[in-house]
All heavy atoms as atom14 arrays in JSON, in Angstrom:
{
  "sequence": "MADLGEAARIHLEGLMSVDTYKWQSDFARTYAAQGREEGREEALVKSVLSVVNLTRP",
  "atom14_mask": [
    [1, 1, 1, 1, 1, 1, 1, 1, 0, 0, 0, 0, 0, 0],
    [1, 1, 1, 1, 1, 0, 0, 0, 0, 0, 0, 0, 0, 0],
    [1, 1, 1, 1, 1, 1, 1, 1, 0, 0, 0, 0, 0, 0],
    [1, 1, 1, 1, 1, 1, 1, 1, 0, 0, 0, 0, 0, 0],
    [1, 1, 1, 1, 0, 0, 0, 0, 0, 0, 0, 0, 0, 0],
    [1, 1, 1, 1, 1, 1, 1, 1, 1, 0, 0, 0, 0, 0],
    [1, 1, 1, 1, 1, 0, 0, 0, 0, 0, 0, 0, 0, 0],
    [1, 1, 1, 1, 1, 0, 0, 0, 0, 0, 0, 0, 0, 0],
    [1, 1, 1, 1, 1, 1, 1, 1, 1, 1, 1, 0, 0, 0],
    [1, 1, 1, 1, 1, 1, 1, 1, 0, 0, 0, 0, 0, 0],
    [1, 1, 1, 1, 1, 1, 1, 1, 1, 1, 0, 0, 0, 0],
    [1, 1, 1, 1, 1, 1, 1, 1, 0, 0, 0, 0, 0, 0],
    [1, 1, 1, 1, 1, 1, 1, 1, 1, 0, 0, 0, 0, 0],
    [1, 1, 1, 1, 0, 0, 0, 0, 0, 0, 0, 0, 0, 0],
    [1, 1, 1, 1, 1, 1, 1, 1, 0, 0, 0, 0, 0, 0],
    [1, 1, 1, 1, 1, 1, 1, 1, 0, 0, 0, 0, 0, 0],
    [1, 1, 1, 1, 1, 1, 0, 0, 0, 0, 0, 0, 0, 0],
    [1, 1, 1, 1, 1, 1, 1, 0, 0, 0, 0, 0, 0, 0],
    [1, 1, 1, 1, 1, 1, 1, 1, 0, 0, 0, 0, 0, 0],
    [1, 1, 1, 1, 1, 1, 1, 0, 0, 0, 0, 0, 0, 0],
    [1, 1, 1, 1, 1, 1, 1, 1, 1, 1, 1, 1, 0, 0],
    [1, 1, 1, 1, 1, 1, 1, 1, 1, 0, 0, 0, 0, 0],
    [1, 1, 1, 1, 1, 1, 1, 1, 1, 1, 1, 1, 1, 1],
    [1, 1, 1, 1, 1, 1, 1, 1, 1, 0, 0, 0, 0, 0],
    [1, 1, 1, 1, 1, 1, 0, 0, 0, 0, 0, 0, 0, 0],
    [1, 1, 1, 1, 1, 1, 1, 1, 0, 0, 0, 0, 0, 0],
    [1, 1, 1, 1, 1, 1, 1, 1, 1, 1, 1, 0, 0, 0],
    [1, 1, 1, 1, 1, 0, 0, 0, 0, 0, 0, 0, 0, 0],
    [1, 1, 1, 1, 1, 1, 1, 1, 1, 1, 1, 0, 0, 0],
    [1, 1, 1, 1, 1, 1, 1, 0, 0, 0, 0, 0, 0, 0],
    [1, 1, 1, 1, 1, 1, 1, 1, 1, 1, 1, 1, 0, 0],
    [1, 1, 1, 1, 1, 0, 0, 0, 0, 0, 0, 0, 0, 0],
    [1, 1, 1, 1, 1, 0, 0, 0, 0, 0, 0, 0, 0, 0],
    [1, 1, 1, 1, 1, 1, 1, 1, 1, 0, 0, 0, 0, 0],
    [1, 1, 1, 1, 0, 0, 0, 0, 0, 0, 0, 0, 0, 0],
    [1, 1, 1, 1, 1, 1, 1, 1, 1, 1, 1, 0, 0, 0],
    [1, 1, 1, 1, 1, 1, 1, 1, 1, 0, 0, 0, 0, 0],
    [1, 1, 1, 1, 1, 1, 1, 1, 1, 0, 0, 0, 0, 0],
    [1, 1, 1, 1, 0, 0, 0, 0, 0, 0, 0, 0, 0, 0],
    [1, 1, 1, 1, 1, 1, 1, 1, 1, 1, 1, 0, 0, 0],
    [1, 1, 1, 1, 1, 1, 1, 1, 1, 0, 0, 0, 0, 0],
    [1, 1, 1, 1, 1, 1, 1, 1, 1, 0, 0, 0, 0, 0],
    [1, 1, 1, 1, 1, 0, 0, 0, 0, 0, 0, 0, 0, 0],
    [1, 1, 1, 1, 1, 1, 1, 1, 0, 0, 0, 0, 0, 0],
    [1, 1, 1, 1, 1, 1, 1, 0, 0, 0, 0, 0, 0, 0],
    [1, 1, 1, 1, 1, 1, 1, 1, 1, 0, 0, 0, 0, 0],
    [1, 1, 1, 1, 1, 1, 0, 0, 0, 0, 0, 0, 0, 0],
    [1, 1, 1, 1, 1, 1, 1, 0, 0, 0, 0, 0, 0, 0],
    [1, 1, 1, 1, 1, 1, 1, 1, 0, 0, 0, 0, 0, 0],
    [1, 1, 1, 1, 1, 1, 0, 0, 0, 0, 0, 0, 0, 0],
    [1, 1, 1, 1, 1, 1, 1, 0, 0, 0, 0, 0, 0, 0],
    [1, 1, 1, 1, 1, 1, 1, 0, 0, 0, 0, 0, 0, 0],
    [1, 1, 1, 1, 1, 1, 1, 1, 0, 0, 0, 0, 0, 0],
    [1, 1, 1, 1, 1, 1, 1, 1, 0, 0, 0, 0, 0, 0],
    [1, 1, 1, 1, 1, 1, 1, 0, 0, 0, 0, 0, 0, 0],
    [1, 1, 1, 1, 1, 1, 1, 1, 1, 1, 1, 0, 0, 0],
    [1, 1, 1, 1, 1, 1, 1, 0, 0, 0, 0, 0, 0, 0]
  ],
  "atom14_positions": [
    [[-4.94, 8.75, -14.42], [-4.74, 7.64, -15.32], [-6.08, 7.01, -15.72], [-6.13, 6.29, -16.69], [-3.84, 6.59, -14.69], [-2.4, 7.01, -14.7], [-1.11, 5.82, -14.29], [-1.64, 4.27, -14.82], [0.0, 0.0, 0.0], [0.0, 0.0, 0.0], [0.0, 0.0, 0.0], [0.0, 0.0, 0.0], [0.0, 0.0, 0.0], [0.0, 0.0, 0.0]],
    [[-7.11, 7.33, -14.99], [-8.42, 6.76, -15.3], [-8.94, 7.24, -16.65], [-9.71, 6.53, -17.3], [-9.42, 7.12, -14.2], [0.0, 0.0, 0.0], [0.0, 0.0, 0.0], [0.0, 0.0, 0.0], [0.0, 0.0, 0.0], [0.0, 0.0, 0.0], [0.0, 0.0, 0.0], [0.0, 0.0, 0.0], [0.0, 0.0, 0.0], [0.0, 0.0, 0.0]],
    [[-8.5, 8.41, -17.09], [-8.97, 8.96, -18.36], [-8.2, 8.43, -19.56], [-8.6, 8.64, -20.69], [-8.86, 10.49, -18.34], [-9.81, 11.11, -17.34], [-10.81, 10.47, -16.98], [-9.54, 12.25, -16.91], [0.0, 0.0, 0.0], [0.0, 0.0, 0.0], [0.0, 0.0, 0.0], [0.0, 0.0, 0.0], [0.0, 0.0, 0.0], [0.0, 0.0, 0.0]],
    [[-7.1, 7.76, -19.33], [-6.31, 7.22, -20.43], [-6.99, 6.01, -21.04], [-7.72, 5.28, -20.38], [-4.92, 6.78, -19.94], [-3.97, 7.87, -19.48], [-2.7, 7.24, -18.94], [-3.64, 8.83, -20.61], [0.0, 0.0, 0.0], [0.0, 0.0, 0.0], [0.0, 0.0, 0.0], [0.0, 0.0, 0.0], [0.0, 0.0, 0.0], [0.0, 0.0, 0.0]],
    [[-6.71, 5.78, -22.31], [-7.18, 4.56, -22.94], [-6.43, 3.36, -22.36], [-5.36, 3.51, -21.75], [0.0, 0.0, 0.0], [0.0, 0.0, 0.0], [0.0, 0.0, 0.0], [0.0, 0.0, 0.0], [0.0, 0.0, 0.0], [0.0, 0.0, 0.0], [0.0, 0.0, 0.0], [0.0, 0.0, 0.0], [0.0, 0.0, 0.0], [0.0, 0.0, 0.0]],
    [[-6.97, 2.19, -22.57], [-6.37, 0.97, -22.02], [-4.94, 0.77, -22.51], [-4.04, 0.48, -21.72], [-7.24, -0.23, -22.4], [-6.74, -1.56, -21.86], [-6.92, -1.71, -20.36], [-7.63, -0.91, -19.74], [-6.32, -2.65, -19.8], [0.0, 0.0, 0.0], [0.0, 0.0, 0.0], [0.0, 0.0, 0.0], [0.0, 0.0, 0.0], [0.0, 0.0, 0.0]],
    [[-4.7, 0.95, -23.8], [-3.35, 0.73, -24.34], [-2.37, 1.76, -23.78], [-1.24, 1.41, -23.41], [-3.38, 0.81, -25.86], [0.0, 0.0, 0.0], [0.0, 0.0, 0.0], [0.0, 0.0, 0.0], [0.0, 0.0, 0.0], [0.0, 0.0, 0.0], [0.0, 0.0, 0.0], [0.0, 0.0, 0.0], [0.0, 0.0, 0.0], [0.0, 0.0, 0.0]],
    [[-2.79, 3.01, -23.66], [-1.92, 4.05, -23.12], [-1.61, 3.78, -21.65], [-0.47, 3.96, -21.2], [-2.57, 5.41, -23.28], [0.0, 0.0, 0.0], [0.0, 0.0, 0.0], [0.0, 0.0, 0.0], [0.0, 0.0, 0.0], [0.0, 0.0, 0.0], [0.0, 0.0, 0.0], [0.0, 0.0, 0.0], [0.0, 0.0, 0.0], [0.0, 0.0, 0.0]],
    [[-2.6, 3.34, -20.9], [-2.4, 3.05, -19.48], [-1.4, 1.91, -19.31], [-0.48, 1.99, -18.5], [-3.73, 2.69, -18.82], [-3.6, 2.45, -17.31], [-4.9, 1.98, -16.7], [-5.37, 0.72, -17.27], [-4.88, -0.48, -16.95], [-3.89, -0.58, -16.09], [-5.35, -1.56, -17.5], [0.0, 0.0, 0.0], [0.0, 0.0, 0.0], [0.0, 0.0, 0.0]],
    [[-1.55, 0.85, -20.07], [-0.64, -0.3, -19.99], [0.78, 0.11, -20.36], [1.75, -0.27, -19.69], [-1.15, -1.46, -20.86], [-2.42, -2.04, -20.26], [-0.08, -2.53, -21.04], [-3.13, -3.03, -21.15], [0.0, 0.0, 0.0], [0.0, 0.0, 0.0], [0.0, 0.0, 0.0], [0.0, 0.0, 0.0], [0.0, 0.0, 0.0], [0.0, 0.0, 0.0]],
    [[0.91, 0.92, -21.4], [2.24, 1.38, -21.82], [2.88, 2.24, -20.73], [4.06, 2.05, -20.39], [2.16, 2.16, -23.12], [3.46, 2.68, -23.61], [4.44, 1.85, -24.12], [3.97, 3.93, -23.63], [5.5, 2.58, -24.44], [5.24, 3.85, -24.14], [0.0, 0.0, 0.0], [0.0, 0.0, 0.0], [0.0, 0.0, 0.0], [0.0, 0.0, 0.0]],
    [[2.13, 3.16, -20.17], [2.65, 4.04, -19.12], [3.04, 3.24, -17.88], [4.08, 3.48, -17.28], [1.62, 5.1, -18.76], [2.06, 6.17, -17.78], [3.29, 6.89, -18.28], [0.93, 7.15, -17.53], [0.0, 0.0, 0.0], [0.0, 0.0, 0.0], [0.0, 0.0, 0.0], [0.0, 0.0, 0.0], [0.0, 0.0, 0.0], [0.0, 0.0, 0.0]],
    [[2.23, 2.27, -17.49], [2.57, 1.43, -16.34], [3.86, 0.65, -16.59], [4.67, 0.46, -15.7], [1.42, 0.47, -16.02], [0.24, 1.16, -15.38], [-0.93, 0.22, -15.12], [-0.87, -0.96, -15.53], [-1.9, 0.68, -14.5], [0.0, 0.0, 0.0], [0.0, 0.0, 0.0], [0.0, 0.0, 0.0], [0.0, 0.0, 0.0], [0.0, 0.0, 0.0]],
    [[4.05, 0.2, -17.82], [5.28, -0.51, -18.17], [6.5, 0.39, -18.06], [7.55, -0.04, -17.59], [0.0, 0.0, 0.0], [0.0, 0.0, 0.0], [0.0, 0.0, 0.0], [0.0, 0.0, 0.0], [0.0, 0.0, 0.0], [0.0, 0.0, 0.0], [0.0, 0.0, 0.0], [0.0, 0.0, 0.0], [0.0, 0.0, 0.0], [0.0, 0.0, 0.0]],
    [[6.36, 1.64, -18.46], [7.47, 2.59, -18.35], [7.81, 2.89, -16.9], [8.96, 3.15, -16.56], [7.13, 3.9, -19.07], [7.04, 3.85, -20.58], [6.54, 5.19, -21.12], [8.38, 3.49, -21.18], [0.0, 0.0, 0.0], [0.0, 0.0, 0.0], [0.0, 0.0, 0.0], [0.0, 0.0, 0.0], [0.0, 0.0, 0.0], [0.0, 0.0, 0.0]],
    [[6.82, 2.85, -16.03], [7.03, 3.2, -14.62], [7.41, 1.99, -13.78], [7.66, 2.13, -12.58], [5.75, 3.84, -14.06], [5.43, 5.15, -14.72], [3.91, 6.0, -14.23], [3.14, 5.03, -13.03], [0.0, 0.0, 0.0], [0.0, 0.0, 0.0], [0.0, 0.0, 0.0], [0.0, 0.0, 0.0], [0.0, 0.0, 0.0], [0.0, 0.0, 0.0]],
    [[7.49, 0.83, -14.36], [7.79, -0.38, -13.63], [9.18, -0.33, -13.0], [10.15, 0.07, -13.63], [7.71, -1.59, -14.55], [8.12, -2.75, -13.88], [0.0, 0.0, 0.0], [0.0, 0.0, 0.0], [0.0, 0.0, 0.0], [0.0, 0.0, 0.0], [0.0, 0.0, 0.0], [0.0, 0.0, 0.0], [0.0, 0.0, 0.0], [0.0, 0.0, 0.0]],
    [[9.27, -0.73, -11.75], [10.55, -0.76, -11.05], [11.47, -1.81, -11.68], [12.69, -1.66, -11.69], [10.34, -1.05, -9.55], [11.66, -1.22, -8.83], [9.53, 0.07, -8.92], [0.0, 0.0, 0.0], [0.0, 0.0, 0.0], [0.0, 0.0, 0.0], [0.0, 0.0, 0.0], [0.0, 0.0, 0.0], [0.0, 0.0, 0.0], [0.0, 0.0, 0.0]],
    [[10.91, -2.86, -12.22], [11.72, -3.94, -12.79], [12.53, -3.48, -14.0], [13.58, -4.05, -14.3], [10.84, -5.11, -13.21], [10.19, -5.79, -12.02], [10.76, -5.73, -10.92], [9.1, -6.35, -12.2], [0.0, 0.0, 0.0], [0.0, 0.0, 0.0], [0.0, 0.0, 0.0], [0.0, 0.0, 0.0], [0.0, 0.0, 0.0], [0.0, 0.0, 0.0]],
    [[12.05, -2.49, -14.73], [12.74, -2.04, -15.93], [13.66, -0.86, -15.68], [14.47, -0.52, -16.53], [11.74, -1.64, -17.02], [10.92, -0.58, -16.54], [10.88, -2.83, -17.43], [0.0, 0.0, 0.0], [0.0, 0.0, 0.0], [0.0, 0.0, 0.0], [0.0, 0.0, 0.0], [0.0, 0.0, 0.0], [0.0, 0.0, 0.0], [0.0, 0.0, 0.0]],
    [[13.59, -0.25, -14.52], [14.4, 0.93, -14.22], [15.8, 0.51, -13.81], [15.98, -0.4, -13.02], [13.76, 1.75, -13.09], [14.51, 3.03, -12.8], [14.39, 4.12, -13.64], [15.36, 3.12, -11.71], [15.09, 5.29, -13.4], [16.07, 4.29, -11.46], [15.92, 5.36, -12.29], [16.61, 6.51, -12.05], [0.0, 0.0, 0.0], [0.0, 0.0, 0.0]],
    [[16.79, 1.19, -14.37], [18.2, 0.93, -14.02], [18.63, 2.0, -13.01], [18.69, 3.19, -13.35], [19.09, 0.98, -15.25], [18.72, -0.01, -16.32], [18.93, -1.42, -15.84], [18.58, -2.38, -16.96], [18.28, -3.69, -16.51], [0.0, 0.0, 0.0], [0.0, 0.0, 0.0], [0.0, 0.0, 0.0], [0.0, 0.0, 0.0], [0.0, 0.0, 0.0]],
    [[18.89, 1.59, -11.79], [19.31, 2.53, -10.76], [20.64, 3.15, -11.15], [21.55, 2.47, -11.61], [19.4, 1.83, -9.42], [18.08, 1.27, -9.0], [17.68, -0.03, -9.07], [16.96, 2.0, -8.47], [16.4, -0.16, -8.61], [15.93, 1.07, -8.24], [16.74, 3.33, -8.17], [14.69, 1.45, -7.72], [15.51, 3.71, -7.66], [14.51, 2.77, -7.44]],
    [[20.78, 4.46, -10.94], [21.95, 5.2, -11.4], [23.09, 5.22, -10.38], [24.25, 5.19, -10.74], [21.55, 6.64, -11.73], [20.48, 6.73, -12.8], [20.92, 6.13, -14.12], [22.01, 6.43, -14.6], [20.09, 5.28, -14.7], [0.0, 0.0, 0.0], [0.0, 0.0, 0.0], [0.0, 0.0, 0.0], [0.0, 0.0, 0.0], [0.0, 0.0, 0.0]],
    [[22.78, 5.28, -9.1], [23.84, 5.43, -8.09], [24.14, 4.11, -7.4], [23.29, 3.22, -7.32], [23.42, 6.46, -7.04], [22.37, 5.96, -6.25], [0.0, 0.0, 0.0], [0.0, 0.0, 0.0], [0.0, 0.0, 0.0], [0.0, 0.0, 0.0], [0.0, 0.0, 0.0], [0.0, 0.0, 0.0], [0.0, 0.0, 0.0], [0.0, 0.0, 0.0]],
    [[25.35, 4.01, -6.9], [25.73, 2.82, -6.13], [24.84, 2.68, -4.89], [24.46, 1.58, -4.52], [27.19, 2.89, -5.7], [28.14, 2.72, -6.86], [27.74, 2.13, -7.88], [29.29, 3.18, -6.74], [0.0, 0.0, 0.0], [0.0, 0.0, 0.0], [0.0, 0.0, 0.0], [0.0, 0.0, 0.0], [0.0, 0.0, 0.0], [0.0, 0.0, 0.0]],
    [[24.52, 3.82, -4.27], [23.66, 3.83, -3.1], [22.32, 3.17, -3.41], [21.87, 2.27, -2.7], [23.45, 5.28, -2.63], [22.47, 5.43, -1.5], [22.88, 5.23, -0.2], [21.16, 5.76, -1.74], [21.99, 5.37, 0.86], [20.26, 5.9, -0.7], [20.67, 5.7, 0.6], [0.0, 0.0, 0.0], [0.0, 0.0, 0.0], [0.0, 0.0, 0.0]],
    [[21.68, 3.61, -4.49], [20.37, 3.07, -4.86], [20.47, 1.6, -5.24], [19.62, 0.79, -4.86], [19.77, 3.88, -6.0], [0.0, 0.0, 0.0], [0.0, 0.0, 0.0], [0.0, 0.0, 0.0], [0.0, 0.0, 0.0], [0.0, 0.0, 0.0], [0.0, 0.0, 0.0], [0.0, 0.0, 0.0], [0.0, 0.0, 0.0], [0.0, 0.0, 0.0]],
    [[21.49, 1.23, -6.01], [21.65, -0.18, -6.41], [21.86, -1.07, -5.19], [21.31, -2.18, -5.13], [22.83, -0.31, -7.38], [22.51, 0.15, -8.78], [23.59, -0.26, -9.77], [24.85, 0.41, -9.51], [25.24, 1.54, -10.07], [24.45, 2.14, -10.93], [26.42, 2.07, -9.79], [0.0, 0.0, 0.0], [0.0, 0.0, 0.0], [0.0, 0.0, 0.0]],
    [[22.61, -0.59, -4.21], [22.87, -1.37, -2.99], [21.56, -1.65, -2.25], [21.27, -2.79, -1.88], [23.85, -0.63, -2.07], [25.08, -0.48, -2.76], [24.07, -1.39, -0.78], [0.0, 0.0, 0.0], [0.0, 0.0, 0.0], [0.0, 0.0, 0.0], [0.0, 0.0, 0.0], [0.0, 0.0, 0.0], [0.0, 0.0, 0.0], [0.0, 0.0, 0.0]],
    [[20.77, -0.61, -2.04], [19.54, -0.79, -1.27], [18.45, -1.5, -2.05], [17.64, -2.23, -1.48], [19.08, 0.54, -0.69], [19.96, 0.92, 0.48], [20.98, 1.84, 0.33], [19.82, 0.28, 1.7], [21.82, 2.14, 1.39], [20.65, 0.58, 2.77], [21.65, 1.52, 2.6], [22.47, 1.8, 3.65], [0.0, 0.0, 0.0], [0.0, 0.0, 0.0]],
    [[18.43, -1.35, -3.36], [17.48, -2.09, -4.17], [17.8, -3.59, -4.1], [16.91, -4.42, -3.95], [17.51, -1.6, -5.62], [0.0, 0.0, 0.0], [0.0, 0.0, 0.0], [0.0, 0.0, 0.0], [0.0, 0.0, 0.0], [0.0, 0.0, 0.0], [0.0, 0.0, 0.0], [0.0, 0.0, 0.0], [0.0, 0.0, 0.0], [0.0, 0.0, 0.0]],
    [[19.08, -3.93, -4.19], [19.49, -5.33, -4.09], [19.19, -5.9, -2.71], [18.73, -7.03, -2.57], [20.98, -5.47, -4.4], [0.0, 0.0, 0.0], [0.0, 0.0, 0.0], [0.0, 0.0, 0.0], [0.0, 0.0, 0.0], [0.0, 0.0, 0.0], [0.0, 0.0, 0.0], [0.0, 0.0, 0.0], [0.0, 0.0, 0.0], [0.0, 0.0, 0.0]],
    [[19.42, -5.09, -1.68], [19.13, -5.52, -0.32], [17.63, -5.79, -0.15], [17.24, -6.79, 0.45], [19.58, -4.46, 0.68], [19.33, -4.83, 2.12], [19.77, -3.73, 3.07], [20.47, -2.8, 2.68], [19.35, -3.82, 4.3], [0.0, 0.0, 0.0], [0.0, 0.0, 0.0], [0.0, 0.0, 0.0], [0.0, 0.0, 0.0], [0.0, 0.0, 0.0]],
    [[16.82, -4.94, -0.7], [15.36, -5.13, -0.62], [14.91, -6.38, -1.35], [14.06, -7.12, -0.87], [0.0, 0.0, 0.0], [0.0, 0.0, 0.0], [0.0, 0.0, 0.0], [0.0, 0.0, 0.0], [0.0, 0.0, 0.0], [0.0, 0.0, 0.0], [0.0, 0.0, 0.0], [0.0, 0.0, 0.0], [0.0, 0.0, 0.0], [0.0, 0.0, 0.0]],
    [[15.5, -6.64, -2.52], [15.16, -7.87, -3.24], [15.54, -9.1, -2.43], [14.79, -10.07, -2.35], [15.87, -7.89, -4.6], [15.18, -7.11, -5.68], [15.76, -7.42, -7.05], [17.18, -7.14, -7.13], [17.71, -5.96, -7.41], [16.93, -4.93, -7.63], [19.02, -5.8, -7.47], [0.0, 0.0, 0.0], [0.0, 0.0, 0.0], [0.0, 0.0, 0.0]],
    [[16.73, -9.08, -1.83], [17.19, -10.22, -1.03], [16.28, -10.44, 0.18], [15.92, -11.57, 0.49], [18.64, -10.01, -0.58], [19.23, -11.17, 0.18], [19.28, -12.46, -0.64], [19.41, -12.4, -1.87], [19.19, -13.54, -0.02], [0.0, 0.0, 0.0], [0.0, 0.0, 0.0], [0.0, 0.0, 0.0], [0.0, 0.0, 0.0], [0.0, 0.0, 0.0]],
    [[15.9, -9.36, 0.85], [14.99, -9.49, 1.99], [13.65, -10.05, 1.56], [13.05, -10.88, 2.25], [14.82, -8.14, 2.68], [16.04, -7.68, 3.43], [15.92, -6.26, 3.95], [14.88, -5.61, 3.74], [16.88, -5.8, 4.59], [0.0, 0.0, 0.0], [0.0, 0.0, 0.0], [0.0, 0.0, 0.0], [0.0, 0.0, 0.0], [0.0, 0.0, 0.0]],
    [[13.18, -9.64, 0.41], [11.91, -10.16, -0.12], [12.0, -11.64, -0.42], [11.08, -12.41, -0.14], [0.0, 0.0, 0.0], [0.0, 0.0, 0.0], [0.0, 0.0, 0.0], [0.0, 0.0, 0.0], [0.0, 0.0, 0.0], [0.0, 0.0, 0.0], [0.0, 0.0, 0.0], [0.0, 0.0, 0.0], [0.0, 0.0, 0.0], [0.0, 0.0, 0.0]],
    [[13.12, -12.06, -0.99], [13.32, -13.49, -1.28], [13.36, -14.31, 0.01], [12.79, -15.4, 0.09], [14.6, -13.71, -2.06], [14.54, -13.23, -3.48], [15.82, -13.55, -4.23], [15.79, -12.96, -5.55], [16.62, -12.03, -5.96], [17.59, -11.6, -5.19], [16.53, -11.54, -7.18], [0.0, 0.0, 0.0], [0.0, 0.0, 0.0], [0.0, 0.0, 0.0]],
    [[14.04, -13.77, 1.03], [14.12, -14.47, 2.32], [12.73, -14.61, 2.94], [12.38, -15.67, 3.45], [15.06, -13.73, 3.26], [16.51, -13.82, 2.87], [17.41, -12.89, 3.68], [16.89, -12.16, 4.56], [18.63, -12.9, 3.45], [0.0, 0.0, 0.0], [0.0, 0.0, 0.0], [0.0, 0.0, 0.0], [0.0, 0.0, 0.0], [0.0, 0.0, 0.0]],
    [[11.94, -13.54, 2.9], [10.59, -13.6, 3.47], [9.73, -14.61, 2.72], [8.97, -15.36, 3.34], [9.94, -12.22, 3.4], [10.51, -11.23, 4.38], [9.89, -9.85, 4.25], [8.79, -9.73, 3.67], [10.51, -8.9, 4.74], [0.0, 0.0, 0.0], [0.0, 0.0, 0.0], [0.0, 0.0, 0.0], [0.0, 0.0, 0.0], [0.0, 0.0, 0.0]],
    [[9.85, -14.64, 1.41], [9.08, -15.59, 0.61], [9.48, -17.03, 0.94], [8.61, -17.91, 1.03], [9.28, -15.32, -0.88], [0.0, 0.0, 0.0], [0.0, 0.0, 0.0], [0.0, 0.0, 0.0], [0.0, 0.0, 0.0], [0.0, 0.0, 0.0], [0.0, 0.0, 0.0], [0.0, 0.0, 0.0], [0.0, 0.0, 0.0], [0.0, 0.0, 0.0]],
    [[10.77, -17.26, 1.13], [11.24, -18.6, 1.48], [10.7, -19.03, 2.84], [10.22, -20.16, 3.0], [12.77, -18.65, 1.48], [13.41, -19.98, 1.88], [12.99, -21.07, 0.9], [14.92, -19.84, 1.93], [0.0, 0.0, 0.0], [0.0, 0.0, 0.0], [0.0, 0.0, 0.0], [0.0, 0.0, 0.0], [0.0, 0.0, 0.0], [0.0, 0.0, 0.0]],
    [[10.75, -18.13, 3.81], [10.22, -18.45, 5.15], [8.73, -18.77, 5.07], [8.27, -19.76, 5.65], [10.49, -17.28, 6.13], [9.72, -17.47, 7.42], [11.98, -17.17, 6.41], [0.0, 0.0, 0.0], [0.0, 0.0, 0.0], [0.0, 0.0, 0.0], [0.0, 0.0, 0.0], [0.0, 0.0, 0.0], [0.0, 0.0, 0.0], [0.0, 0.0, 0.0]],
    [[7.98, -17.96, 4.35], [6.54, -18.21, 4.22], [6.27, -19.55, 3.54], [5.37, -20.29, 3.93], [5.87, -17.09, 3.44], [5.75, -15.81, 4.24], [5.1, -14.72, 3.42], [5.04, -13.43, 4.21], [4.41, -12.36, 3.44], [0.0, 0.0, 0.0], [0.0, 0.0, 0.0], [0.0, 0.0, 0.0], [0.0, 0.0, 0.0], [0.0, 0.0, 0.0]],
    [[7.07, -19.86, 2.53], [6.91, -21.12, 1.82], [7.18, -22.32, 2.73], [6.42, -23.28, 2.77], [7.86, -21.15, 0.62], [7.78, -22.38, -0.05], [0.0, 0.0, 0.0], [0.0, 0.0, 0.0], [0.0, 0.0, 0.0], [0.0, 0.0, 0.0], [0.0, 0.0, 0.0], [0.0, 0.0, 0.0], [0.0, 0.0, 0.0], [0.0, 0.0, 0.0]],
    [[8.27, -22.25, 3.48], [8.62, -23.33, 4.39], [7.55, -23.48, 5.46], [7.12, -24.6, 5.78], [10.01, -23.09, 5.03], [10.27, -24.05, 6.17], [11.1, -23.22, 3.96], [0.0, 0.0, 0.0], [0.0, 0.0, 0.0], [0.0, 0.0, 0.0], [0.0, 0.0, 0.0], [0.0, 0.0, 0.0], [0.0, 0.0, 0.0], [0.0, 0.0, 0.0]],
    [[7.1, -22.37, 6.02], [6.06, -22.44, 7.06], [4.76, -23.02, 6.52], [4.08, -23.78, 7.22], [5.81, -21.06, 7.66], [6.94, -20.53, 8.55], [6.63, -19.11, 8.99], [7.18, -21.43, 9.75], [0.0, 0.0, 0.0], [0.0, 0.0, 0.0], [0.0, 0.0, 0.0], [0.0, 0.0, 0.0], [0.0, 0.0, 0.0], [0.0, 0.0, 0.0]],
    [[4.41, -22.7, 5.29], [3.17, -23.26, 4.73], [3.3, -24.77, 4.53], [2.35, -25.51, 4.76], [2.8, -22.58, 3.42], [3.71, -22.9, 2.4], [0.0, 0.0, 0.0], [0.0, 0.0, 0.0], [0.0, 0.0, 0.0], [0.0, 0.0, 0.0], [0.0, 0.0, 0.0], [0.0, 0.0, 0.0], [0.0, 0.0, 0.0], [0.0, 0.0, 0.0]],
    [[4.48, -25.26, 4.15], [4.7, -26.7, 3.99], [4.65, -27.38, 5.35], [4.04, -28.43, 5.5], [6.04, -26.97, 3.27], [6.4, -28.43, 3.34], [5.99, -26.48, 1.84], [0.0, 0.0, 0.0], [0.0, 0.0, 0.0], [0.0, 0.0, 0.0], [0.0, 0.0, 0.0], [0.0, 0.0, 0.0], [0.0, 0.0, 0.0], [0.0, 0.0, 0.0]],
    [[5.29, -26.78, 6.36], [5.3, -27.35, 7.7], [3.87, -27.44, 8.23], [3.48, -28.46, 8.8], [6.19, -26.52, 8.64], [6.0, -26.93, 10.1], [7.66, -26.66, 8.24], [0.0, 0.0, 0.0], [0.0, 0.0, 0.0], [0.0, 0.0, 0.0], [0.0, 0.0, 0.0], [0.0, 0.0, 0.0], [0.0, 0.0, 0.0], [0.0, 0.0, 0.0]],
    [[3.09, -26.4, 8.02], [1.71, -26.41, 8.51], [0.86, -27.43, 7.77], [-0.08, -27.99, 8.35], [1.08, -25.02, 8.38], [1.63, -24.06, 9.44], [2.05, -24.47, 10.5], [1.63, -22.79, 9.12], [0.0, 0.0, 0.0], [0.0, 0.0, 0.0], [0.0, 0.0, 0.0], [0.0, 0.0, 0.0], [0.0, 0.0, 0.0], [0.0, 0.0, 0.0]],
    [[1.16, -27.71, 6.54], [0.4, -28.7, 5.76], [0.72, -30.12, 6.21], [-0.11, -31.01, 6.11], [0.69, -28.57, 4.27], [0.13, -27.34, 3.57], [0.6, -27.3, 2.13], [-1.4, -27.34, 3.62], [0.0, 0.0, 0.0], [0.0, 0.0, 0.0], [0.0, 0.0, 0.0], [0.0, 0.0, 0.0], [0.0, 0.0, 0.0], [0.0, 0.0, 0.0]],
    [[1.93, -30.34, 6.71], [2.34, -31.7, 7.07], [2.03, -32.03, 8.52], [2.18, -33.18, 8.93], [3.84, -31.9, 6.83], [4.58, -30.95, 7.6], [4.17, -31.75, 5.37], [0.0, 0.0, 0.0], [0.0, 0.0, 0.0], [0.0, 0.0, 0.0], [0.0, 0.0, 0.0], [0.0, 0.0, 0.0], [0.0, 0.0, 0.0], [0.0, 0.0, 0.0]],
    [[1.6, -31.05, 9.31], [1.24, -31.34, 10.7], [-0.13, -31.97, 10.76], [-1.03, -31.6, 10.01], [1.22, -30.04, 11.52], [2.6, -29.54, 11.84], [2.5, -28.39, 12.79], [3.85, -27.96, 13.15], [4.09, -26.86, 13.78], [3.12, -26.05, 14.14], [5.33, -26.54, 14.09], [0.0, 0.0, 0.0], [0.0, 0.0, 0.0], [0.0, 0.0, 0.0]],
    [[-0.31, -32.92, 11.69], [-1.63, -33.56, 11.81], [-2.65, -32.63, 12.45], [-2.41, -31.68, 13.04], [-1.36, -34.75, 12.73], [0.01, -34.6, 13.27], [0.7, -33.51, 12.51], [0.0, 0.0, 0.0], [0.0, 0.0, 0.0], [0.0, 0.0, 0.0], [0.0, 0.0, 0.0], [0.0, 0.0, 0.0], [0.0, 0.0, 0.0], [0.0, 0.0, 0.0]]
  ]
}
């Protein structure tokens, strides 16, 4: 990809993005959704911990 022009590289990266891909099987959709939920939970925990650490003396 290093040899591609900037516009071609950006376009190709957009095509390969996981956010735009529609999973075809129920199996894949189930685990993709589970991964998103786990990611949201981890982000929430990190956010709460950072607030708690900021409010401690």
